[in-house]
MARTITI-513587 format. One record per residue (C-alpha): residue in one letter; x, y, z. Coordinates in steps of 0.25 Angstrom, whole numbers, plus 2048, in hexadecimal, padded with zeros to 3 digits. Example, Ala and Ser with C-alpha at 12.3 -4.5 7.8 and 13.67 -1.06 7.14 Angstrom:
2
A8317EE81F
S8377FC81D
***
This chain:
506
MC7FAB16EE
DC82AA26ED
KC80AA36DE
LC8AAAF6DD
VC94AA76E5
NC93A9B6DC
IC94AA36D0
KCA1AAA6D5
TCA7A9C6D9
KCA4A976CB
FCAAAA36C5
QCB7AA26CD
KCB8A936CA
GCB6A976BB
FCC0AA26BC
SCCAA986C2
ICC9A8E6B7
LCCAA9A6AD
ECD7A9E6B4
ICDCA906B4
LCDAA8F6A5
LCE0A9C6A2
ACECA986AA
MCEDA8B6A3
ACEDA92695
ICF7A9C69A
AD00A9169E
LCFEA89691
LD02A96689
TD0EA98692
ID13A89690
TD10A8A681
AD18A97680
VD23A91687
LD23A8567E
LD23A8D672
VD2EA96677
SD36A8967A
FD33A8266D
GD36A8F665
SD43A9166C
QD46A82668
SD42A86659
LD4BA92659
AD56A8B65F
AD55A80654
DD53A8B649
SD60A9264E
QD68A8564E
TD63A81640
SD65A8F63A
GD73A8F640
ED76A81639
AD70A8662C
QD78A9362C
SD84A8B62E
KD81A82622
AD7EA8E619
QD8BA9561D
AD92A88619
LD8CA8760B
LD8FA96609
ED9EA9460D
MD9EA88603
ED99A915F8
QDA3A9C5FC
ADAEA915FB
NDA9A8D5ED
SDAAA9B5E9
RDB8A9C5ED
LDBCA8F5E6
DDB4A925D9
FDA8A9B5D7
GDA2A915CE
LDA0A885DA
VD96A925E0
ND89A8C5DC
PD7BA885E2
WD7BA7B5EB
PD77A705EA
SD76A6E5DB
PD68A6B5D5
PD60A635D6
SD62A645E5
TD5DA715EC
FD63A6F5F9
VD6CA66601
QD66A6060E
DD6FA6261A
GD68A5C626
ID5CA65628
YD62A7061F
KD60A72610
KD6CA7960A
SD6EA805FD
VD76A8B5F6
SD71A945EB
VD7AA9C5E2
TD76AA85D9
ND7FAB05D0
VD7FABF5D4
DD89AC25C8
VD94ABB5C0
YD9DABB5CC
TD94ABA5D8
KD8BAB05DE
QD81AB15E9
VD81AA45F2
TD75AA15FB
VD75A95605
ND68A90609
ID65A87615
TD57A83619
WD51A79623
TD44A7662A
GD43A7B638
DD39A78643
HD2AA7863F
ND2EA76630
RD34A8462F
TD3DA86623
LD4AA8D628
SD55A9261F
SD63A98620
QD69AA0614
LD77AA6611
SD7BAAD605
TD87AB45FF
LD8DAB95F2
LD9AAB25ED
TDA2AB85E2
NDABAB15D8
PDBAAB35DD
EDBFAB25CE
GDB5ABC5C9
PDB7AC25BC
TDC6ABD5BB
GDC2AAF5B7
GDB5AAC5BE
GDACAAB5B2
VD9EAAE5B0
CD98AA15AF
SD8EA9E5BB
SD90A915C2
VD82A935C8
LD78A8B5BF
SD6AA905BC
GD5FA8B5B4
DD5DA7D5AE
WD6AA785A9
TD64A6A5A6
ND5DA7159B
PD68A7B595
VD64A84589
MD6DA8857E
AD6DA93574
QD76A92568
YD7CA9C55F
ED85A9A553
FD90AA4555
GD93AA9547
KD84AAA543
DD7DAAE550
ID88AB5557
VD92ABB54D
GD88ABD542
DD91AB5538
PD8BAA8534
SD95AA452A
SDA2AA3533
GDA6A9953D
FDA8A9E54B
PDAFA92553
IDACA95561
TDB8A9156A
DDB4A97578
VDABAA057F
ADADAA858C
ADA0AAE593
DDA0ABB59B
TD94AC15A2
ND8EAC7596
KD97AC358B
LD9CAB6584
YDAAAB657D
VDACAAC572
TDB8AA856B
VDB9AA155D
SDC4A9A556
NDC7A9D547
SDCCA90541
NDC6A93534
GDCEAA0533
NDC2AA9531
NDC4AB8534
FDBAABA53F
PDBAABE54E
TDBEAB4558
FDB9ABA565
FDABABE568
IDA3AC5573
LD95AC2575
DD8AAC857E
ID84ABE587
SD7DAC7591
DD70AC058D
PD74AB258B
TD66AAE586
ID68AB5579
KD72AB456D
PD7EABA572
PD81AC756A
LD8FAC9565
LD96AD556B
QDA4AD4564
SDAEACC55E
VDBDACC55D
DDC7AC5554
NDD3AC155D
DDDDAC1551
PDD8AC5543
SDE5AC053D
VDE5AB2543
KDD7AAB540
TDD8AA054B
GDCFAA6556
LDCEAA3565
NDCCA9656D
ADC8A9B57B
VDC4AA7583
TDC3AAB592
VDBEAB8597
SDC2AC15A3
GDBEACF5A5
NDC1AD8599
YDC9ACD591
ADC7AC058A
YDD3AB7589
VDD3AAE57D
ADDBAA2578
NDE0AA556A
ADE0A9A560
SDEAAA1557
GDF5AA1562
ADFEA9655D
NDFEA9954E
FE09AA3550
AE0CAA5541
TDFEAAB53E
CDFCAB354B
SDFBAC2549
SE08AC954D
GE09ACC55B
VDFBAC655F
CDFEAB755F
GDFAAB056B
QDF1AA5572
LDEAAAF57C
QDE3ABB578
VDDCAC5581
IDD0ACD57C
DDCBADA583
IDBBAD8584
SDB9AE458C
VDB9AED57F
SDB1AED572
PDB6AE7569
ADBEADD571
VDCDADD56E
VDD8AD356F
VDE2ADA579
SDEDAD057A
TDF2AC3573
FDFBABA57B
KE04AAF576
IE09AA4580
PE18AA5580
GE20A9957C
VE14A92575
TE14A8D567
GE0CA8455F
QE09A80551
SDFBA8254A
GDF0A7F554
QDFAA7E560
ADFCA8856C
IDEFA90568
GDE6A96573
KDDCA8B577
SDD6A8E585
VDD6A9958F
FDD2A9C59D
YDD3AA95A6
KDD5AAA5B5
DDDAAB65BE
GDE2ABD5B3
IDE8AB15AD
VDE5AAB59F
YDE7A9C59E
LDE9A98590
GDE8A8B58A
LDEFA8857C
ADEEA7D572
KDFAA73572
TE07A7B570
LE14A77569
TE1BA7E574
GE17A85581
PE0BA8358B
EDFDA81587
FDF8A86595
NDFBA95597
LDF9AA05A2
IDF9AAF59E
DDF8ABB5A7
VDEDAC55A2
GDECACD5AE
GDECAC55BB
GDF7ABB5BA
GE01AC35C2
HE0BAC65B6
GE06AD35B0
GDFDACD5A5
SDF1AD45A0
PDE6AD1595
TDEEADA58C
ADFBAD558F
PDFBAC6594
VE07AC059B
YE0AAB159A
LE0BAAA5A7
GE0EA9B5A4
GE09A8F59E
YE09A8059E
SE0AA76593
VE00A6A592
AE05A66584
NDF7A6757E
ADEBA7057C
VDE5A77589
NDD6A76585
SDD0A7C591
IDD5A8359E
TDCEA875AB
VDD5A8D5B8
KDD1A8B5C6
NDD9A905D2
NDE7A8E5CE
YDE5A835C5
ADE3A825B6
YDDCA765B0
IDDEA745A1
ADD8A6A598
TDE1A6458D
PDE1A58583
NDECA5158B
VDEBA44593
EDEAA4D59F
NDDDA5459A
LDDDA5E5A6
TDE9A655AC
ADEAA6D5B8
IDF4A785B9
NDF8A805C5
VDF8A8F5C0
SDFAA965CE
NE07A9A5C8
PE03A9E5BA
VE11AA05B5
SE14A915B8
PE07A895B6
VE09A7A5BB
RE01A6D5B8
VDFCA675C5
GDF3A5D5C1
GDEAA575B6
YDDFA4D5B2
SDE1A425A7
PDD4A3B5A5
ADD3A2E59E
GDCEA2F58F
GDD9A38588
SDDEA46587
NDD1A4E586
GDD1A5A590
EDC9A64589
SDC1A6D594
VDC3A715A2
FDBAA795AD
ADBDA7B5BC
VDB4A7E5C7
GDB9A7E5D5
NDC1A725D7
TDBBA6B5CC
VDC1A6A5BD
YDB8A655B2
MDBFA605A6
GDB9A5D598
RDC0A5358E
TDBEA5157F
FDB6A4457C
GDBAA37583
SDB6A32590
NDB2A3A59C
EDB2A47595
FDAEA4F5A1
NDB7A4F5AD
IDB5A555BB
LDC2A565C4
DDC5A5B5D2
SDD0A655D1
TDD1A685E0
NDDFA635DF
PDE3A675D0
TDF0A5E5D2
SDE7A525D3
LDDAA545CB
SDCFA495CE
VDC3A445C7
LDB6A485CC
GDADA435C1
LDAEA3F5B2
KDA3A3F5A7
DDA3A39599
ID99A43593
GD97A3B586
TD9DA3357B
GDA4A3856E
NDACA4456A
TDA0A4E56D
TDA2A4C57C
SDAFA5457D
IDADA5F588
NDB2A6B582
RDAEA7558D
IDA9A7459C
LDA2A7E5A4
VD9EA7B5B3
RD93A825BA
DD8FA7C5C8
YD8BA6E5C7
LD8AA6E5B7
AD95A6C5AD
FD92A7259F
LD9AA6B594
ID9BA6E585
TDA0A6257C
NDA1A6056D
AD92A6056B
QD8BA64578
FD89A6D584
QD88A64590
ID84A6659F
WD89A5C5AA
RD86A5C5B9
ID93A5B5C0
DD90A5D5CF
ND93A4E5D1
PDA0A4C5C9
AD9FA3D5CB
SD92A3D5C4
VD91A485B9
TD83A485B2
QD7EA4E5A6
YD75A5A5AA
AD6EA5E59D
VD6CA5958F
PD78A5E587
LD76A6957D
SD7CA6756F
LD85A7356B
PD82A7A55E
GD8DA77554
GD94A6C55C
SDA0A6D565
GDA0A75571
TDACA7F572
ADA9A8957C
LDA2A8A58A
NDA0A95594
CD95A9B59D
SD90AA85A2
GD86AA85AD
ND7CA9C5AB
YD7FA9C59B
ID88A93594
FD8FA97587
VD94A8C57E
GD9CA8D571
SD9BA82567
LDA0A7F559
PD9CA7754D
TDA5A72542
NDA2A7E539
DDA8A87544
KD9BA8F546
GD9BA90555
FD8FA9155E
ID8DA9856B
SD83A92574
ID7DA98581
ID78A8D58B
SD6FA90597
SD67A885A1
GD59A8459E
PD4EA8C5A5
***
């Protein structure tokens, strides 16, 4: 009996110890759970706070791109520029990616990443579609979004007569090119008086191959001087006629410096020829030299005139004065007493490059019947204004050879253009900047011998981005772009012009 009592007592003591251990385990688990809940709540609160901050930063970047789009669709680009892949902002890494949906639409995606508690990678992302407010009325088809390796550009070159037209014996002096989504429009002059077409349409739907010739047009079979410039919008090409001032030899009723070609039909046909009223000139004067189209108005630059303005505005279907492509209406003009070598229009201002002491002139065109000069730029080194290009509030001007041929100007206030950067791109007469094209942080230039690429995102320190390419035949005469492909016209002394297609390296 005593043995049973002892066993029972020991069992009860053991059970009590077991109960105590179990109670302690339960208490420990309870405390741990409370701690986990507490720390988890703190992590959730921290995540909520950082997520809110990240969302705010992403929204700010998205609004920045939207503002860029309203100012200039060409400013909607990835950020930051390479080689950086992000910008550090406290604990956050910020970046913007941009892809082309189509010619007039870009998808913008803002990415914010940061490291949370326990080395967790967290992120916030916003995306939207932005469309070009100018669209097909003057927005162009050259993508500002760079792709591929532009430090190693690749060039395919074709002799225009031999490879494109199938006429190896004749000269085809290329003066200008205008690119559309699938077509390239080419103008040639005819200083030798040959009887051949002066306006050509090429198929560039596949830019990796030699562009097939679709059709060609002679702008005036009776006057063998040809064309100097072209711009395209919708169904029409607007061309600067090189025979416009030699009035004695113009065909009856078709004399004029501007011609409009309907490119929606095959064969394409000249539907109107327009003479600038009050303009006269001797041989080589007052001819059509440069052209720009925007919002239904053609801006036409002439060679120096004997009388009348060299810079002219013509309503072709949007200037508010009843003009149309088949019946242009003259609006107004401004005399610079010299040739208008190049024109670009941004907002209510036209910027024209001339061989005057004032290389660049800013003209208010908000009232197209009365354009008014509001400012200008007269750099040291002579009367050498040759080419001009504008993006947002920045104007890029190229000069014929001298010092600092490449000029970058702040045009926020067109009445007081200020210098952001200057660059002397070389020595000798091969450095004249004949044409300029700007895409994101790169400027593409053609000179009397080369195709050059310069990095310009820091205008105070412009640097060469790629080894220059030698242009076939010599002097660069034409430059345009479709998507990520660049089209260049160049001309040797024998007038046998070349078309080159330049793309980024792989």
